[in-house]
C-alpha positions as a Markdown table, in Angstrom:
| # | Residue | x | y | z |
|---|---|---|---|---|
| 1 | Met | 15.1 | 5.6 | -13.6 |
| 2 | Lys | 16.9 | 3.3 | -11.2 |
| 3 | Lys | 17.0 | 6.0 | -8.5 |
| 4 | Asn | 13.3 | 6.5 | -8.8 |
| 5 | Leu | 12.7 | 2.8 | -8.5 |
| 6 | Ile | 14.9 | 2.5 | -5.4 |
| 7 | Thr | 13.1 | 5.5 | -3.9 |
| 8 | Val | 9.7 | 3.9 | -4.6 |
| 9 | Ile | 10.9 | 0.6 | -3.0 |
| 10 | Ile | 12.2 | 2.4 | 0.1 |
| 11 | Leu | 8.9 | 4.4 | 0.4 |
| 12 | Ala | 6.9 | 1.1 | 0.1 |
| 13 | Leu | 9.1 | -0.5 | 2.8 |
| 14 | Cys | 8.6 | 2.5 | 5.1 |
| 15 | Val | 4.8 | 2.3 | 4.6 |
| 16 | Val | 4.8 | -1.4 | 5.4 |
| 17 | Asn | 7.0 | -0.8 | 8.4 |
| 18 | Leu | 4.5 | 1.9 | 9.6 |
| 19 | Ile | 1.6 | -0.4 | 9.1 |
| 20 | Leu | 3.3 | -3.2 | 11.1 |
| 21 | Asn | 4.2 | -0.8 | 13.9 |
| 22 | Val | 0.6 | 0.3 | 14.2 |
| 23 | Met | -0.6 | -3.3 | 14.2 |
| 24 | Leu | 2.0 | -4.0 | 16.9 |
| 25 | Val | 0.7 | -1.2 | 19.1 |
| 26 | Phe | -3.0 | -2.2 | 18.8 |
| 27 | Val | -2.6 | -6.0 | 18.8 |
| 28 | Cys | 0.3 | -6.7 | 21.2 |
| 29 | Met | 0.0 | -3.9 | 23.7 |
| 30 | Pro | -3.3 | -4.9 | 25.3 |
| 31 | Ser | -2.0 | -8.4 | 26.0 |
| 32 | Ala | 1.2 | -6.9 | 27.3 |
| 33 | Lys | -0.8 | -4.7 | 29.7 |
| 34 | Lys | -2.8 | -7.7 | 30.9 |
| 35 | Thr | 0.4 | -9.6 | 31.5 |
| 36 | Asn | 1.9 | -6.7 | 33.4 |
| 37 | Asn | -1.3 | -6.4 | 35.5 |
| 38 | Leu | -1.2 | -10.1 | 36.3 |
| 39 | Ile | 2.5 | -9.9 | 37.3 |
| 40 | Thr | 1.7 | -6.9 | 39.5 |
| 41 | Glu | -1.1 | -8.7 | 41.3 |
| 42 | Ile | 1.1 | -11.8 | 41.9 |
| 43 | Ala | 3.9 | -9.6 | 43.3 |
| 44 | Ser | 1.5 | -7.9 | 45.6 |
| 45 | Val | 0.1 | -11.2 | 46.9 |
| 46 | Leu | 3.6 | -12.6 | 47.4 |
| 47 | Asn | 4.6 | -9.4 | 49.2 |
| 48 | Leu | 1.6 | -9.8 | 51.6 |
| 49 | Glu | 2.6 | -13.3 | 52.4 |
| 50 | Leu | 6.2 | -12.3 | 53.1 |
| 51 | Glu | 5.0 | -9.6 | 55.5 |
| 52 | Ser | 2.6 | -11.9 | 57.2 |
| 53 | Lys | 5.4 | -14.4 | 57.9 |
| 54 | Gly | 7.3 | -11.8 | 59.9 |
| 55 | Glu | 4.3 | -11.3 | 62.2 |
| 56 | Asp | 4.7 | -14.7 | 63.8 |
| 57 | Gln | 7.8 | -13.6 | 65.6 |
| 58 | Pro | 7.2 | -11.0 | 68.4 |
| 59 | Lys | 8.7 | -7.6 | 68.0 |
| 60 | Val | 11.3 | -6.9 | 70.8 |
| 61 | Ala | 13.0 | -3.5 | 71.1 |
| 62 | Leu | 16.7 | -3.6 | 70.7 |
| 63 | Lys | 17.3 | -2.4 | 74.2 |
| 64 | Asp | 15.1 | -5.1 | 75.7 |
| 65 | Met | 16.8 | -8.0 | 73.9 |
| 66 | Gln | 18.7 | -10.3 | 76.3 |
| 67 | Thr | 20.4 | -13.6 | 75.6 |
| 68 | Tyr | 21.0 | -16.7 | 77.6 |
| 69 | Asp | 23.7 | -19.0 | 76.4 |
| 70 | Val | 23.8 | -22.8 | 77.0 |
| 71 | Glu | 27.3 | -24.3 | 76.6 |
| 72 | Ala | 27.7 | -26.9 | 73.8 |
| 73 | Gln | 27.0 | -30.5 | 74.8 |
| 74 | Val | 26.9 | -33.8 | 72.8 |
| 75 | Val | 23.6 | -35.5 | 72.1 |
| 76 | Asn | 23.2 | -39.0 | 70.6 |
| 77 | Leu | 21.0 | -39.2 | 67.5 |
| 78 | Lys | 18.5 | -41.9 | 66.8 |
| 79 | Asp | 19.9 | -44.9 | 64.9 |
| 80 | Ser | 18.9 | -45.0 | 61.3 |
| 81 | Ser | 16.2 | -47.6 | 60.6 |
| 82 | Asp | 18.0 | -49.0 | 57.5 |
| 83 | Ala | 20.9 | -50.5 | 59.4 |
| 84 | Thr | 18.7 | -52.0 | 62.1 |
| 85 | Ala | 16.3 | -53.5 | 59.5 |
| 86 | Asp | 19.1 | -55.3 | 57.7 |
| 87 | Gly | 20.4 | -56.8 | 60.9 |
| 88 | Glu | 23.6 | -54.8 | 60.7 |
| 89 | Glu | 25.0 | -53.0 | 63.6 |
| 90 | Ala | 23.9 | -49.3 | 63.5 |
| 91 | Glu | 26.5 | -46.7 | 63.4 |
| 92 | Ser | 26.2 | -44.2 | 66.2 |
| 93 | His | 25.9 | -40.5 | 65.3 |
| 94 | Tyr | 26.2 | -37.5 | 67.5 |
| 95 | Val | 25.5 | -33.8 | 67.4 |
| 96 | Gln | 27.4 | -31.2 | 69.4 |
| 97 | Leu | 24.9 | -28.5 | 70.2 |
| 98 | Gly | 25.1 | -25.1 | 71.8 |
| 99 | Leu | 22.0 | -22.9 | 72.3 |
| 100 | Thr | 21.4 | -19.2 | 72.6 |
| 101 | Leu | 18.0 | -18.1 | 73.9 |
| 102 | Gly | 16.5 | -14.8 | 73.0 |
| 103 | Leu | 14.8 | -13.2 | 76.0 |
| 104 | Asp | 12.5 | -10.2 | 76.2 |
| 105 | Gly | 14.0 | -8.0 | 79.0 |
| 106 | Ser | 10.8 | -5.9 | 79.1 |
| 107 | Ser | 8.5 | -8.8 | 79.8 |
| 108 | Lys | 6.9 | -8.8 | 83.2 |
| 109 | Asp | 8.1 | -12.3 | 84.1 |
| 110 | Tyr | 11.7 | -11.7 | 82.9 |
| 111 | Asp | 13.2 | -11.4 | 86.4 |
| 112 | Asp | 11.4 | -14.5 | 87.6 |
| 113 | Leu | 12.4 | -16.5 | 84.5 |
| 114 | Asn | 16.0 | -15.4 | 84.8 |
| 115 | Ala | 16.2 | -16.6 | 88.4 |
| 116 | Val | 14.9 | -20.1 | 87.6 |
| 117 | Leu | 16.4 | -20.6 | 84.1 |
| 118 | Ser | 19.2 | -23.2 | 84.2 |
| 119 | Ala | 21.4 | -24.6 | 81.5 |
| 120 | Gly | 20.6 | -28.1 | 82.5 |
| 121 | Ser | 16.9 | -27.9 | 82.2 |
| 122 | Val | 17.1 | -25.9 | 79.0 |
| 123 | Phe | 19.4 | -28.5 | 77.4 |
| 124 | Asp | 17.2 | -31.3 | 78.7 |
| 125 | Val | 14.3 | -30.0 | 76.6 |
| 126 | Ala | 16.6 | -29.7 | 73.5 |
| 127 | Arg | 18.0 | -33.2 | 74.1 |
| 128 | Asn | 14.6 | -34.8 | 74.2 |
| 129 | Ile | 13.7 | -33.2 | 70.9 |
| 130 | Ile | 17.0 | -33.8 | 69.1 |
| 131 | Gln | 17.1 | -37.5 | 70.1 |
| 132 | Asn | 14.1 | -38.2 | 67.9 |
| 133 | Tyr | 16.0 | -37.4 | 64.7 |
| 134 | Thr | 18.5 | -39.5 | 62.6 |
| 135 | Phe | 21.8 | -38.4 | 61.2 |
| 136 | Glu | 20.3 | -38.2 | 57.7 |
| 137 | Glu | 17.3 | -36.1 | 58.8 |
| 138 | Ile | 19.2 | -33.7 | 61.0 |
| 139 | Lys | 21.5 | -32.6 | 58.2 |
| 140 | Ser | 18.5 | -30.8 | 56.5 |
| 141 | Gln | 18.2 | -27.1 | 57.1 |
| 142 | Glu | 14.4 | -27.4 | 57.3 |
| 143 | Val | 14.6 | -30.0 | 60.0 |
| 144 | Gln | 17.0 | -27.8 | 61.9 |
| 145 | Asn | 14.6 | -24.9 | 61.7 |
| 146 | Asp | 11.8 | -27.3 | 62.9 |
| 147 | Ile | 14.0 | -28.3 | 65.8 |
| 148 | Lys | 14.4 | -24.7 | 66.8 |
| 149 | Lys | 10.7 | -24.1 | 66.8 |
| 150 | Gln | 10.1 | -27.3 | 68.8 |
| 151 | Ile | 12.7 | -26.3 | 71.4 |
| 152 | Leu | 11.1 | -22.8 | 71.6 |
| 153 | Glu | 7.6 | -24.2 | 72.1 |
| 154 | Gly | 8.9 | -26.7 | 74.7 |
| 155 | Leu | 10.7 | -24.0 | 76.7 |
| 156 | Gln | 7.7 | -21.7 | 76.6 |
| 157 | Glu | 5.5 | -24.5 | 77.8 |
| 158 | Lys | 7.9 | -25.7 | 80.5 |
| 159 | Tyr | 8.4 | -22.2 | 82.0 |
| 160 | Gly | 4.9 | -20.9 | 81.2 |
| 161 | Thr | 6.2 | -17.7 | 79.6 |
| 162 | Gln | 6.4 | -15.9 | 76.3 |
| 163 | Cys | 9.5 | -14.1 | 77.5 |
| 164 | Ile | 11.6 | -16.6 | 75.5 |
| 165 | Tyr | 11.0 | -15.4 | 71.9 |
| 166 | Ser | 13.8 | -17.2 | 69.9 |
| 167 | Val | 16.2 | -20.1 | 70.0 |
| 168 | Ser | 19.3 | -20.3 | 67.9 |
| 169 | Phe | 22.2 | -22.7 | 67.6 |
| 170 | Ser | 25.5 | -21.2 | 68.8 |
| 171 | Lys | 27.2 | -24.5 | 67.8 |
| 172 | Phe | 25.8 | -27.3 | 65.6 |
| 173 | Thr | 28.2 | -30.0 | 64.6 |
| 174 | Val | 26.9 | -33.4 | 63.3 |
| 175 | Gln | 29.1 | -36.5 | 63.3 |
């Protein structure tokens, strides 16, 4: 008799388990599908944004990539406003900066630019931009990327060319 009772209990538990599994499929699966579709849509939008960010930088063939190095020099940073507001003597900070310009060798004005490009005038543009930042500001990676963009735009404007397509720091030491 005990064996039959245990068998009936096991059978009842199996039926309850089957009913709960059926409910799980019909109740939870539609919401899981909706969530999966939402995640897929978000991922596709993010993928489009990532691809569009890469379009800002011009595509230069590997064989046409040229570099122009500017030797590292020291630039004074702007004094922090906290020290000068308190009447204290501001502590001077410096950045030692070396630049590498990315040039497009296939550009029609590459030869003309290469003839007039000088380290002094390139560094002058960089110095004018960097001197507007304080020690605290320049330590941020975002500010450093912004400085690179400003230097690139300044050089493109100064020389009137799109042949210069990137600016990178070959040396960047803040003190």
